[in-house]
Steps between C-alpha positions, in 0.01 A plus 500: 500500500490891517510481876836315498653766264351811649583398858859397414744703699769724342719687754249426770189631337242310290512588122155653510640774716758594239215518248314738730816711537544517121126597458536769763807646332325490164201698641739753683687553170170561321404758766840672472480520124154664535627751751808587290294559186655221292359446157156361508602193295762387760263564797219313331732204416615485865142529624387207274805287600431580869136387474591178310778408747280593795217276375740209439653543846160523673366198310798288583496599872127403520571167320787435740299545807170343406 
């Protein structure tokens, strides 16, 4: 079931690729917030969100390809 949804194509790319791009952008935003000395609450919130989304993305990718 997950395989069908995750490998469905949108604009020529599988949906799992878009999840990876979103995860990458979230991690990049977290890095930039850390470099620009944003308030620690905002940086920590982005870090937690990045980890959660990254774990979800990784888990779904593993499930899709097993």
